[in-house]
BALOBA-1460 file (C-alpha; in Angstrom, 3 decimals):
// residues 103
<rec num="1" residu="m" x="55.605" y="-8.104" z="-20.001"/>
<rec num="2" residu="p" x="54.206" y="-11.653" z="-19.611"/>
<rec num="3" residu="g" x="51.951" y="-11.990" z="-16.412"/>
<rec num="4" residu="l" x="51.328" y="-8.279" z="-16.082"/>
<rec num="5" residu="s" x="47.492" y="-8.664" z="-16.477"/>
<rec num="6" residu="l" x="47.660" y="-11.156" z="-13.450"/>
<rec num="7" residu="t" x="47.576" y="-7.993" z="-11.175"/>
<rec num="8" residu="l" x="44.131" y="-7.435" z="-12.403"/>
<rec num="9" residu="i" x="42.926" y="-10.459" z="-10.501"/>
<rec num="10" residu="p" x="41.872" y="-9.084" z="-6.979"/>
<rec num="11" residu="r" x="44.373" y="-10.277" z="-4.172"/>
<rec num="12" residu="g" x="43.229" y="-13.541" z="-2.623"/>
<rec num="13" residu="c" x="40.644" y="-14.238" z="-5.167"/>
<rec num="14" residu="a" x="40.032" y="-16.476" z="-8.024"/>
<rec num="15" residu="p" x="38.803" y="-15.328" z="-11.247"/>
<rec num="16" residu="s" x="34.959" y="-15.727" z="-11.239"/>
<rec num="17" residu="w" x="34.878" y="-18.188" z="-13.937"/>
<rec num="18" residu="a" x="37.358" y="-20.701" z="-11.978"/>
<rec num="19" residu="e" x="35.536" y="-20.426" z="-8.521"/>
<rec num="20" residu="g" x="34.840" y="-23.824" z="-7.162"/>
<rec num="21" residu="s" x="37.432" y="-25.574" z="-8.985"/>
<rec num="22" residu="p" x="41.096" y="-26.356" z="-8.249"/>
<rec num="23" residu="v" x="42.129" y="-23.864" z="-10.942"/>
<rec num="24" residu="g" x="40.613" y="-20.863" z="-8.846"/>
<rec num="25" residu="p" x="43.215" y="-21.266" z="-6.081"/>
<rec num="26" residu="a" x="45.900" y="-21.903" z="-8.630"/>
<rec num="27" residu="y" x="45.120" y="-18.626" z="-10.410"/>
<rec num="28" residu="a" x="45.236" y="-16.860" z="-6.934"/>
<rec num="29" residu="a" x="48.490" y="-18.453" z="-6.294"/>
<rec num="30" residu="l" x="49.842" y="-17.369" z="-9.740"/>
<rec num="31" residu="r" x="48.660" y="-13.770" z="-9.185"/>
<rec num="32" residu="a" x="50.582" y="-13.891" z="-5.593"/>
<rec num="33" residu="a" x="53.599" y="-15.238" z="-7.477"/>
<rec num="34" residu="a" x="53.612" y="-12.800" z="-10.254"/>
<rec num="35" residu="t" x="53.382" y="-9.763" z="-7.889"/>
<rec num="36" residu="g" x="55.930" y="-11.008" z="-5.479"/>
<rec num="37" residu="e" x="53.523" y="-11.946" z="-2.774"/>
<rec num="38" residu="a" x="54.277" y="-15.712" z="-2.529"/>
<rec num="39" residu="l" x="57.442" y="-16.746" z="-4.242"/>
<rec num="40" residu="s" x="61.010" y="-15.832" z="-3.738"/>
<rec num="41" residu="r" x="62.742" y="-13.433" z="-6.262"/>
<rec num="42" residu="t" x="64.488" y="-16.305" z="-7.915"/>
<rec num="43" residu="a" x="61.246" y="-18.365" z="-8.227"/>
<rec num="44" residu="r" x="59.447" y="-15.392" z="-9.682"/>
<rec num="45" residu="q" x="62.240" y="-15.153" z="-12.311"/>
<rec num="46" residu="v" x="61.876" y="-18.854" z="-13.140"/>
<rec num="47" residu="v" x="58.146" y="-18.428" z="-13.645"/>
<rec num="48" residu="r" x="58.596" y="-15.144" z="-15.787"/>
<rec num="49" residu="a" x="61.235" y="-16.768" z="-17.948"/>
<rec num="50" residu="a" x="59.188" y="-19.938" z="-18.542"/>
<rec num="51" residu="v" x="56.225" y="-17.843" z="-19.350"/>
<rec num="52" residu="g" x="58.310" y="-15.554" z="-21.698"/>
<rec num="53" residu="e" x="59.794" y="-18.567" z="-23.571"/>
<rec num="54" residu="h" x="56.591" y="-20.422" z="-23.888"/>
<rec num="55" residu="d" x="55.379" y="-20.969" z="-27.448"/>
<rec num="56" residu="a" x="51.595" y="-20.830" z="-26.634"/>
<rec num="57" residu="g" x="51.119" y="-24.545" z="-27.437"/>
<rec num="58" residu="h" x="50.393" y="-27.160" z="-24.935"/>
<rec num="59" residu="p" x="53.225" y="-28.322" z="-22.835"/>
<rec num="60" residu="p" x="54.329" y="-31.942" z="-23.313"/>
<rec num="61" residu="l" x="52.259" y="-34.595" z="-21.519"/>
<rec num="62" residu="g" x="53.584" y="-35.429" z="-17.999"/>
<rec num="63" residu="n" x="55.588" y="-33.126" z="-15.676"/>
<rec num="64" residu="g" x="58.937" y="-33.587" z="-17.168"/>
<rec num="65" residu="w" x="58.822" y="-30.191" z="-18.862"/>
<rec num="66" residu="l" x="58.662" y="-28.690" z="-15.398"/>
<rec num="67" residu="e" x="61.998" y="-30.187" z="-14.167"/>
<rec num="68" residu="g" x="64.235" y="-27.894" z="-16.236"/>
<rec num="69" residu="p" x="62.933" y="-24.541" z="-14.875"/>
<rec num="70" residu="l" x="62.553" y="-26.012" z="-11.307"/>
<rec num="71" residu="a" x="66.104" y="-27.335" z="-11.213"/>
<rec num="72" residu="a" x="67.454" y="-23.843" z="-10.322"/>
<rec num="73" residu="l" x="65.489" y="-23.735" z="-7.170"/>
<rec num="74" residu="p" x="65.878" y="-25.211" z="-3.664"/>
<rec num="75" residu="e" x="63.513" y="-28.202" z="-2.975"/>
<rec num="76" residu="r" x="61.433" y="-26.187" z="-0.573"/>
<rec num="77" residu="e" x="60.357" y="-23.714" z="-3.199"/>
<rec num="78" residu="r" x="59.693" y="-26.158" z="-5.945"/>
<rec num="79" residu="p" x="55.955" y="-27.022" z="-5.026"/>
<rec num="80" residu="a" x="54.781" y="-23.361" z="-5.114"/>
<rec num="81" residu="t" x="56.752" y="-22.677" z="-8.173"/>
<rec num="82" residu="r" x="55.366" y="-25.889" z="-9.984"/>
<rec num="83" residu="l" x="51.809" y="-24.787" z="-9.245"/>
<rec num="84" residu="a" x="52.468" y="-21.210" z="-10.591"/>
<rec num="85" residu="l" x="54.016" y="-22.619" z="-13.731"/>
<rec num="86" residu="l" x="51.057" y="-24.935" z="-14.173"/>
<rec num="87" residu="a" x="48.556" y="-22.250" z="-13.518"/>
<rec num="88" residu="a" x="50.501" y="-20.035" z="-16.257"/>
<rec num="89" residu="l" x="50.913" y="-22.712" z="-18.834"/>
<rec num="90" residu="a" x="48.603" y="-25.573" z="-18.245"/>
<rec num="91" residu="p" x="45.912" y="-24.838" z="-15.832"/>
<rec num="92" residu="y" x="43.692" y="-27.596" z="-16.997"/>
<rec num="93" residu="r" x="46.295" y="-30.039" z="-15.603"/>
<rec num="94" residu="i" x="45.810" y="-28.807" z="-11.990"/>
<rec num="95" residu="t" x="43.477" y="-31.261" z="-10.144"/>
<rec num="96" residu="e" x="42.315" y="-31.254" z="-6.614"/>
<rec num="97" residu="r" x="43.837" y="-34.825" z="-6.058"/>
<rec num="98" residu="r" x="47.295" y="-33.608" z="-6.958"/>
<rec num="99" residu="w" x="47.255" y="-30.428" z="-4.942"/>
<rec num="100" residu="r" x="45.268" y="-31.500" z="-1.719"/>
<rec num="101" residu="p" x="47.156" y="-30.416" z="1.345"/>
<rec num="102" residu="g" x="49.289" y="-33.134" z="2.688"/>
<rec num="103" residu="r" x="49.991" y="-34.795" z="-0.546"/>
């Protein structure tokens, strides 16, 4: 099952290789999302479906590819789900500037 190995990341922690970068908190958020700690049931289903359908290549440039999966969710759930999708499928696209609180 896609995402099952995320439970190996300790709760609230980033992988050691990602500490000190914006990717670290993203992986912690993805772990929380995958284990049901952070996202609604529908949002978790969206993330799992997108990961399950992913072809292991790089997602298209830009964020347009996120809009399809996110369309099924209420607006308030989209930021956390967007972060979980990016962490799962394109973690190198997560930047501090984009995810700074208040943005």
